[in-house]
C-alpha positions as CSV (number, residue, x, y, z in Angstrom):
1,X,56.1,122.9,127.3
2,X,59.8,123.2,125.5
3,X,62.0,121.6,124.3
4,X,65.5,121.7,124.6
5,X,68.9,120.4,122.3
6,X,72.0,120.4,124.2
7,X,73.1,117.1,122.3
8,X,73.4,116.6,118.4
9,X,74.0,112.9,117.0
10,X,73.7,111.5,113.5
11,X,70.5,110.8,110.9
12,X,68.3,107.5,110.7
13,X,66.6,107.7,107.7
14,X,64.9,104.3,108.3
15,X,63.1,105.5,111.3
16,X,60.1,107.8,111.0
17,X,60.9,111.5,111.9
18,X,58.3,111.6,114.7
19,X,60.0,108.1,115.8
20,X,63.6,109.1,116.5
21,X,65.6,109.2,119.5
22,X,65.1,113.4,120.9
23,X,69.0,113.8,120.4
24,X,68.8,112.3,116.3
25,X,68.5,113.7,113.0
26,X,66.4,114.2,110.0
27,X,69.1,116.0,108.9
28,X,72.5,116.1,108.9
29,X,75.2,117.7,106.5
30,X,78.4,119.2,106.5
31,X,78.5,118.5,110.4
32,X,81.0,116.9,113.6
33,X,79.4,115.3,116.1
34,X,82.3,114.6,118.9
35,X,81.3,116.7,121.5
36,X,77.9,116.7,120.6
37,X,77.8,120.2,119.9
38,X,77.4,121.2,116.3
39,X,80.5,122.2,114.4
40,X,80.9,123.0,111.3
41,X,83.3,121.0,108.2
42,X,86.7,122.6,107.1
43,X,87.5,122.6,103.9
44,X,89.5,120.7,101.9
45,X,93.1,122.3,101.6
46,X,95.2,121.7,98.1
47,X,98.3,120.1,98.9
48,X,99.0,119.2,94.9
49,X,98.6,119.5,91.7
50,X,98.8,115.9,89.7
51,X,100.2,116.1,86.2
52,X,96.6,115.2,84.4
53,X,92.9,115.2,85.0
54,X,91.1,112.3,85.6
55,X,93.1,110.2,88.1
56,X,91.7,107.5,90.0
57,X,94.4,106.3,92.6
58,X,97.8,108.1,94.5
59,X,100.2,107.5,97.1
60,X,102.7,109.5,99.2
61,X,105.6,108.3,98.3
62,X,108.6,109.7,100.9
63,X,111.8,109.9,100.0
64,X,114.5,111.9,101.5
65,X,113.0,113.7,103.2
66,X,110.9,114.8,100.5
67,X,107.1,114.0,99.3
68,X,106.5,112.5,95.7
69,X,102.5,112.1,94.6
70,X,101.8,109.3,93.1
71,X,99.7,109.5,90.6
72,X,97.4,106.6,88.2
73,X,93.9,106.4,86.0
74,X,93.5,103.0,87.2
75,X,92.0,100.9,90.6
76,X,95.2,100.6,92.2
77,X,96.6,99.0,95.5
78,X,100.4,99.6,96.5
79,X,102.5,98.0,99.2
80,X,105.5,99.3,100.5
81,X,108.5,97.0,100.6
82,X,107.8,94.2,103.3
83,X,111.7,94.2,104.7
84,X,111.8,96.8,107.4
85,X,114.5,99.9,106.7
86,X,114.3,98.3,103.3
87,X,117.4,99.9,101.6
88,X,115.9,100.5,98.2
89,X,112.5,101.9,99.5
90,X,111.0,99.8,97.3
91,X,107.4,99.8,96.5
92,X,104.5,97.3,95.1
93,X,101.1,97.6,93.5
94,X,98.5,96.2,91.7
95,X,95.9,96.9,88.9
96,X,98.1,99.0,86.8
97,X,98.0,96.1,84.1
98,X,100.8,93.6,85.6
99,X,101.9,93.5,88.6
100,X,104.6,95.8,89.1
101,X,107.2,97.4,91.5
102,X,110.1,99.7,91.9
103,X,112.8,101.5,94.1
104,X,113.6,104.8,94.3
105,X,115.8,105.1,91.5
106,X,113.1,104.5,89.1
107,X,109.9,105.5,91.3
108,X,111.4,109.7,91.4
109,X,113.8,109.5,88.7
110,X,114.5,112.5,87.1
111,X,112.4,113.8,83.9
112,X,109.5,115.1,83.5
113,X,106.1,113.6,83.5
114,X,103.9,111.5,87.3
115,X,105.2,110.0,88.9
116,X,106.4,106.7,89.3
117,X,108.5,108.0,86.7
118,X,109.7,104.0,85.9
119,X,108.8,100.9,87.1
120,X,110.1,97.0,87.0
121,X,107.6,94.0,86.2
122,X,106.8,92.5,89.6
123,X,108.4,89.2,89.5
124,X,111.5,86.9,87.6
125,X,110.6,84.7,85.2
126,X,111.9,81.8,83.8
127,X,115.2,81.3,81.6
128,X,114.1,80.1,78.1
129,X,116.8,78.2,76.7
130,X,118.1,75.1,78.3
131,X,122.2,74.8,79.4
132,X,123.8,72.4,77.1
133,X,127.0,70.5,78.3
134,X,130.1,68.9,77.1
135,X,133.4,67.7,79.1
136,X,136.0,71.0,78.8
137,X,139.1,68.9,80.4
138,X,140.4,66.0,82.3
139,X,139.7,62.3,81.8
140,X,137.9,59.8,84.5
141,X,141.1,57.5,85.3
142,X,138.6,54.9,86.8
143,X,139.7,55.6,90.1
144,X,137.3,58.3,91.3
145,X,133.8,58.1,91.8
146,X,131.7,59.2,88.9
147,X,128.4,61.2,89.3
148,X,125.9,61.4,87.5
149,X,124.6,65.3,86.7
150,X,122.8,67.8,85.1
151,X,122.5,71.6,84.9
152,X,119.5,75.1,85.8
153,X,120.5,78.2,86.3
154,X,117.9,81.2,87.2
155,X,117.5,84.7,86.3
156,X,118.4,87.0,89.2
157,X,117.3,91.0,89.4
158,X,119.2,94.1,90.5
159,X,117.7,94.1,93.5
160,X,119.4,90.2,94.5
161,X,115.4,88.5,93.4
162,X,116.0,84.7,92.0
163,X,113.5,83.3,89.6
164,X,113.0,80.0,88.8
165,X,115.0,77.8,87.2
166,X,115.2,76.4,84.0
167,X,115.1,72.6,82.4
168,X,117.1,71.2,83.6
169,X,119.8,69.5,80.9
170,X,120.4,66.3,80.0
171,X,121.7,63.6,82.5
172,X,125.7,63.1,81.9
173,X,128.4,61.2,83.9
174,X,132.1,62.9,85.5
175,X,134.5,62.8,88.0
176,X,135.8,65.3,90.1
177,X,138.5,65.9,87.8
178,X,137.0,67.0,84.5
179,X,135.9,70.7,84.2
180,X,132.2,71.3,82.1
181,X,131.7,74.0,79.7
182,X,127.8,75.2,80.9
183,X,126.8,77.0,77.6
184,X,123.2,78.0,75.9
185,X,122.2,80.0,78.4
186,X,120.3,83.1,77.7
187,X,121.7,86.3,77.4
188,X,118.5,88.2,78.0
189,X,115.2,87.9,79.9
190,X,113.6,86.8,76.2
191,X,111.6,87.9,74.4
192,X,107.7,88.4,74.5
193,X,105.5,91.7,77.0
194,X,105.8,89.4,80.0
195,X,109.8,89.1,79.7
196,X,109.2,93.6,79.6
197,X,110.8,95.6,82.5
198,X,112.4,92.6,84.3
199,X,116.0,94.5,85.9
200,X,118.0,90.8,85.4
201,X,121.3,91.2,85.7
202,X,122.5,88.4,86.5
203,X,122.0,84.3,86.1
204,X,122.8,81.0,88.9
205,X,123.9,78.3,87.8
206,X,123.1,75.2,89.5
207,X,124.2,71.5,89.7
208,X,123.1,67.6,90.5
209,X,125.3,64.9,91.4
210,X,122.4,62.1,91.9
211,X,121.7,61.2,88.4
212,X,118.3,62.8,88.3
213,X,117.2,65.9,86.7
214,X,114.0,66.2,88.8
215,X,116.5,66.0,92.4
216,X,117.7,69.1,94.2
217,X,120.1,71.3,92.4
218,X,123.2,72.7,94.7
219,X,125.0,76.2,93.9
220,X,127.7,76.4,91.5
221,X,128.6,80.3,90.5
222,X,126.5,83.5,89.7
223,X,127.4,85.2,86.2
224,X,126.6,88.0,84.6
225,X,123.0,88.3,82.3
226,X,125.4,88.6,79.7
227,X,127.8,85.4,79.8
228,X,126.3,82.3,78.1
229,X,128.5,79.9,78.7
230,X,131.1,78.7,82.1
231,X,133.7,76.4,82.7
232,X,132.6,74.1,86.1
233,X,135.7,72.5,87.5
234,X,133.8,73.3,91.2
235,X,133.7,69.6,92.9
236,X,131.2,67.3,94.5
237,X,132.4,68.5,97.7
238,X,132.0,72.4,97.1
239,X,128.5,72.3,95.7
240,X,127.3,75.7,97.4
241,X,123.2,75.8,98.6
242,X,120.3,73.9,97.7
243,X,118.5,76.2,94.9
244,X,116.1,77.8,97.2
245,X,113.8,79.4,94.0
246,X,111.9,76.0,91.8
247,X,108.6,77.1,93.0
248,X,108.9,81.1,93.0
249,X,107.2,81.9,90.0
250,X,105.5,86.0,89.4
251,X,102.0,86.6,90.4
252,X,99.3,86.1,87.3
253,X,99.8,89.3,84.9
254,X,98.4,89.5,81.3
255,X,98.5,86.7,80.0
256,X,95.1,85.5,79.4
257,X,96.4,82.0,78.3
258,X,97.7,81.7,81.8
259,X,95.7,84.0,83.3
260,X,92.1,84.1,81.5
261,X,90.7,86.2,85.0
262,X,93.2,88.6,84.3
263,X,96.5,89.7,86.4
264,X,96.6,89.8,90.1
265,X,94.8,92.5,91.9
266,X,94.0,94.1,95.4
267,X,97.9,93.6,96.6
268,X,97.9,93.7,100.8
269,X,100.0,93.2,103.2
270,X,99.7,90.3,105.8
271,X,101.5,89.9,108.8
272,X,105.1,88.0,108.9
273,X,105.6,89.5,105.6
274,X,103.1,88.4,103.0
275,X,101.7,89.7,100.2
276,X,98.8,88.4,98.8
277,X,96.7,89.4,96.3
278,X,93.8,87.5,93.5
279,X,92.9,87.0,90.2
280,X,89.5,85.7,89.3
281,X,88.2,83.1,92.3
282,X,91.7,82.8,93.0
283,X,93.7,84.0,95.7
284,X,97.1,84.3,95.6
285,X,100.2,84.7,99.0
286,X,103.7,85.6,98.3
287,X,106.9,84.0,99.8
288,X,107.3,85.5,103.5
289,X,109.6,89.4,103.0
290,X,109.5,87.7,98.7
291,X,107.3,90.4,97.0
292,X,108.6,88.4,94.0
293,X,108.1,84.8,94.5
294,X,104.5,83.6,94.4
295,X,104.5,79.5,93.9
296,X,101.2,78.1,92.9
297,X,101.0,75.6,95.7
298,X,100.1,78.8,97.4
299,X,96.9,79.5,95.7
300,X,93.3,79.0,97.6
301,X,90.4,78.8,94.9
302,X,87.3,79.8,96.1
303,X,83.4,79.1,95.7
304,X,83.1,82.4,94.5
305,X,84.4,85.4,92.3
306,X,86.9,87.3,95.0
307,X,85.7,91.6,94.7
308,X,88.2,92.4,97.3
309,X,90.2,92.0,100.1
310,X,91.6,93.5,103.3
311,X,93.0,92.5,106.5
312,X,90.6,92.5,109.7
313,X,92.5,91.3,112.7
314,X,94.5,89.1,112.6
315,X,93.1,87.6,109.5
316,X,92.5,88.3,105.2
317,X,88.5,89.1,104.5
318,X,87.4,88.3,101.5
319,X,84.5,90.0,99.9
320,X,83.1,87.6,97.2
321,X,80.2,88.4,94.6
322,X,78.1,85.2,97.5
323,X,79.5,84.5,100.2
324,X,82.5,85.9,101.8
325,X,85.3,84.7,103.5
326,X,87.8,84.4,106.2
327,X,91.7,83.6,105.9
328,X,93.9,82.5,108.7
329,X,97.3,81.9,109.4
330,X,101.2,82.7,109.1
331,X,102.7,81.0,107.0
332,X,101.3,80.9,103.0
333,X,102.1,76.4,103.0
334,X,98.9,76.7,105.5
335,X,96.6,79.3,104.5
336,X,92.8,78.2,106.0
337,X,89.9,79.7,104.7
338,X,86.5,79.7,106.6
339,X,83.4,79.6,104.6
340,X,81.5,82.6,106.3
341,X,77.5,81.5,106.5
342,X,77.1,84.9,105.6
343,X,74.9,86.2,102.8
344,X,76.4,89.4,102.8
345,X,77.7,90.3,98.3
346,X,80.9,92.5,98.1
347,X,79.6,94.5,95.4
348,X,82.2,97.1,94.8
349,X,85.9,96.6,95.2
350,X,86.9,100.5,96.5
351,X,84.5,100.5,99.0
352,X,86.1,97.7,101.3
353,X,88.7,99.3,103.6
354,X,90.4,97.9,106.5
355,X,89.0,100.1,110.3
356,X,92.1,98.1,112.2
357,X,90.1,95.6,113.9
358,X,87.1,95.0,111.1
359,X,87.2,95.9,107.5
360,X,83.8,97.4,106.0
361,X,82.4,97.3,102.5
362,X,79.3,98.1,100.6
363,X,76.6,95.0,100.9
364,X,73.3,94.7,98.6
365,X,71.9,95.6,102.3
366,X,74.0,98.4,104.0
367,X,77.4,99.0,105.0
368,X,78.4,95.9,106.0
369,X,81.4,95.2,108.9
370,X,83.6,92.3,109.4
371,X,85.1,91.2,112.1
372,X,86.3,87.4,112.1
373,X,83.2,85.7,110.5
374,X,81.1,88.2,112.9
375,X,79.3,89.8,109.8
376,X,77.0,92.4,109.9
377,X,74.9,95.2,108.8
378,X,76.2,98.5,110.5
379,X,73.4,100.4,108.8
380,X,70.5,98.1,109.9
381,X,68.0,100.1,111.7
382,X,69.1,103.5,111.0
383,X,69.3,102.6,106.5
384,X,66.6,100.5,105.1
385,X,68.6,98.2,102.4
386,X,65.9,100.2,99.5
387,X,67.1,103.5,100.9
388,X,70.5,102.2,100.9
389,X,71.0,101.1,97.5
390,X,68.6,104.2,96.1
391,X,70.3,107.1,98.0
392,X,74.5,105.8,98.4
393,X,74.2,104.1,95.1
394,X,77.5,101.1,97.1
395,X,77.9,99.4,93.4
396,X,79.5,103.1,92.8
397,X,80.8,103.4,96.4
398,X,84.2,104.1,97.4
399,X,85.3,103.8,101.2
400,X,88.4,105.7,102.8
401,X,89.7,105.8,106.9
402,X,90.0,109.5,107.8
403,X,91.2,109.3,112.0
404,X,89.2,106.0,112.7
405,X,86.3,106.9,110.7
406,X,84.7,105.2,107.3
407,X,84.2,107.8,104.6
408,X,82.0,107.7,101.4
409,X,81.8,109.2,98.2
410,X,80.2,107.6,95.6
411,X,79.0,109.6,91.6
412,X,76.4,107.9,90.0
413,X,75.8,110.3,86.8
414,X,74.1,113.0,87.8
415,X,74.6,112.3,91.5
416,X,77.3,112.6,93.6
417,X,77.1,112.6,97.7
418,X,79.5,111.5,100.7
419,X,78.7,110.4,104.2
420,X,80.6,109.2,107.2
421,X,79.7,106.7,109.2
422,X,81.8,106.5,113.1
423,X,81.4,103.5,115.4
424,X,84.0,104.5,118.1
425,X,83.1,104.8,121.1
426,X,80.1,102.6,120.6
427,X,78.3,104.7,118.8
428,X,76.8,104.6,114.8
429,X,76.7,108.1,113.6
430,X,75.8,108.7,110.0
431,X,76.2,112.2,108.8
432,X,76.3,113.5,105.2
433,X,78.6,115.5,102.7
434,X,77.1,117.5,100.9
435,X,79.4,117.1,97.3
436,X,78.9,118.6,93.6
437,X,81.1,118.0,90.1
438,X,83.7,120.0,91.4
439,X,84.0,118.3,94.7
440,X,83.5,115.2,94.3
441,X,86.1,112.7,95.0
442,X,87.9,110.5,92.2
443,X,90.2,108.3,94.5
444,X,92.1,109.2,97.8
445,X,95.2,108.0,100.3
446,X,95.4,107.8,103.4
447,X,98.2,108.2,105.3
448,X,99.4,105.4,107.4
449,X,102.0,108.4,109.5
450,X,99.4,111.1,110.3
451,X,96.1,109.5,109.4
452,X,95.2,112.1,106.9
453,X,92.3,111.1,104.5
454,X,93.7,113.2,100.7
455,X,91.3,113.7,97.9
456,X,91.4,113.6,94.5
457,X,89.4,116.4,93.2
458,X,88.7,117.3,89.4
459,X,88.2,120.8,89.1
460,X,85.7,122.2,86.5
461,X,88.9,122.3,84.2
462,X,92.3,121.3,84.5
463,X,94.3,118.7,86.3
464,X,93.6,116.8,88.9
465,X,94.8,118.1,92.7
466,X,94.8,116.6,95.5
467,X,93.1,118.1,98.6
468,X,93.9,117.1,102.1
469,X,90.1,115.7,103.8
470,X,89.4,119.0,106.4
471,X,92.9,120.7,105.8
472,X,91.5,124.0,104.9
473,X,90.7,126.6,107.7
474,X,86.9,128.2,106.7
475,X,84.2,126.2,107.9
476,X,81.6,124.9,105.2
477,X,78.2,125.7,106.5
478,X,76.0,123.2,108.2
479,X,72.8,122.0,107.9
480,X,70.9,120.2,111.1
481,X,67.3,119.7,111.1
482,X,66.0,117.6,114.4
483,X,63.1,114.9,114.9
484,X,59.7,115.6,114.5
485,X,58.4,116.7,118.2
486,X,55.1,115.7,119.3
487,X,53.8,117.7,122.0
488,X,51.1,115.9,124.2
489,X,48.5,117.4,123.0
490,X,48.4,119.8,120.0
491,X,49.6,123.3,121.1
492,X,51.3,126.6,120.2
493,X,55.3,126.5,120.4
494,X,55.8,130.8,121.0
495,X,59.6,131.0,120.7
496,X,63.0,129.2,119.7
497,X,66.6,130.3,121.7
498,X,70.0,129.8,120.3
499,X,73.0,129.6,122.0
500,X,76.3,129.6,119.5
501,X,80.2,130.4,119.8
502,X,79.7,132.5,117.0
503,X,77.0,134.5,114.1
504,X,75.2,133.8,112.3
505,X,72.9,131.4,112.6
506,X,70.0,130.2,110.2
507,X,66.8,129.1,112.3
508,X,64.1,126.9,110.3
509,X,61.2,126.2,112.4
510,X,58.7,123.7,110.8
511,X,54.6,122.8,112.0
512,X,53.6,119.7,110.8
513,X,56.5,119.7,109.0
514,X,55.9,122.3,106.6
515,X,58.1,126.0,107.4
516,X,56.5,128.7,109.7
517,X,59.4,130.6,110.9
518,X,63.0,131.1,108.9
519,X,65.2,133.4,109.9
520,X,68.7,134.5,110.8
521,X,70.2,135.9,114.0
522,X,73.8,137.9,114.1
523,X,75.7,139.4,117.2
524,X,76.7,143.5,116.9
525,X,78.6,144.4,119.6
526,X,76.7,142.8,123.1
527,X,73.2,143.4,121.6
528,X,71.7,140.7,118.0
529,X,70.0,141.8,114.8
530,X,67.6,139.4,113.5
531,X,66.6,138.9,110.1
532,X,63.8,136.9,109.0
533,X,62.3,135.9,105.8
534,X,59.7,134.0,107.4
535,X,57.5,135.9,107.9
536,X,59.4,138.9,106.8
537,X,61.0,141.2,108.9
538,X,63.9,143.2,111.0
539,X,64.4,143.3,114.0
540,X,68.4,145.4,115.9
541,X,69.8,146.0,119.5
542,X,67.7,142.5,120.8
543,X,69.0,141.9,124.0
544,X,69.1,137.7,123.6
545,X,69.3,135.4,120.4
546,X,65.3,134.5,121.5
547,X,62.6,135.3,118.1
548,X,58.7,134.9,118.2
549,X,57.4,132.5,116.6
550,X,54.2,133.0,114.4
551,X,51.0,132.5,115.7
552,X,49.4,128.8,114.6
553,X,48.9,125.2,116.7
554,X,50.4,122.5,115.6
555,X,50.8,118.9,116.2
556,X,54.7,118.4,115.5
557,X,57.6,120.8,115.3
558,X,60.6,120.4,114.2
559,X,64.0,122.7,114.1
560,X,66.6,123.4,111.6
561,X,69.8,124.7,112.2
562,X,72.7,125.9,109.3
563,X,75.5,127.8,110.6
564,X,79.2,128.2,109.6
565,X,80.0,128.2,113.4
566,X,79.5,126.2,116.5
567,X,76.1,125.6,117.5
568,X,75.5,124.9,121.6
569,X,72.1,124.8,122.1
570,X,68.7,125.0,120.8
571,X,65.6,125.4,122.5
572,X,61.6,126.1,121.2
573,X,59.5,126.8,124.3
574,X,55.8,127.5,124.7
575,X,57.0,131.0,126.7
576,X,59.3,133.5,127.1
577,X,59.2,132.8,131.1
578,X,60.3,128.8,129.8
579,X,63.3,129.9,127.1
580,X,64.8,132.5,129.8
581,X,64.4,129.3,132.4
582,X,66.3,127.0,130.4
């Protein structure tokens, strides 16, 4: 009678150790199982030291061939400009008070302190002043067509971003031969916090010609911000394009009177240059390729408060405090929200990860996968809902994408931990990560260029550091413990054998759940050395990595391996002949 382990898989703590599949584990910590062998993870390599401690969000911004690490103490969502090959290398983010943006000029400005160095408020405000008009020259001789006219103007940023128009001026009548003085235009963005850091540099003047201040307005001229008045002699025939920005307001910000649910969060890039975000129950969309413009007409109000959003294939998945939704559409004017009849609330914004074709997030019953309108608990059958809530702290879980896997970290009081969920190749492999107060991740960033995961680590003292996940060269010691093997009859397993790429390797054997053997295999030249602590002994110059187990009959057996080396195979058997034949 023997048990030979040549393929090693992950854990399923919901299942009794006796009922696990032969290749499954009771413990699989700090181990990589891609090849079927036991391969130790490596340490994390330090990439950069941040400006201070307590950071929770990072982003790698590359400009001019140099990497700059941006850092925040808030939960921040960052998106590059939706414009291909943006000459300004603009970046947009939400979560750090009001939504913000900046170009390379502001983001990496000279000076000291954390990156980004500076920023602008996302969105262009409405001008406060209303234009006044007067006829400056020319007269109506009665031979020309009279036109009823009104004026508006807009603010324009240094990036050419145009905002909504001012209130329309009083309607008056003129003819083409007359020049109109357009006056009382604002020469600054205005007062108040919502008008700070707006990067307004110019104004655009528009005029109607149909006798109504609600009619579409046509372009007259662009002037500098400090210009308060303008002499308009443009004929009706020479008016330019219609105003495009009538409804282009800024996204929800910190103005609680307008946005009682707070500023827009969760900035997410969608296809066709569209940005999405949320505030309370409201889902917001930008104009395509115009991240500063967020028309009210594009908002969708859901029944439940939104927790997190992420792209899931061709749709935008919405995790709420109740029922999830899927939003479909390629134009912000025609987005449709589909209520998914699945009781899978999202417990934690930072747990939601875009995995490519699907989304993963922390639900009450386990890790939830959403593909289109198909929502299911993918840890079902491996981790019970009670185990999930008690041992994996879903309300504190933050997740990251790493080489096609979901990597989760959680901190709850003095409890630190992590796990890797690997759904590639049609398998659901779960392994755990040993974490401490000084190795726990407080945030992270998956680099889309190289698919590497970078984590924020707070050491016991000093500034936060950025470390590449498994980017080091030092193997960590893994622990893998087998199922409980149940012989057909109570029996005595007499020997254990290990096949490894290198040494030392620690072996523990359990009988009926109790430790009966604990030894360390090492190798010196062509022979092996064996040091045992249970029972206590020492053997040298052993010809093969085989050890005799203590006497005793047991109903169940399990084997545990600890090593910082690759382990290929483990066997336990009744006789030495069986061991040597395996």
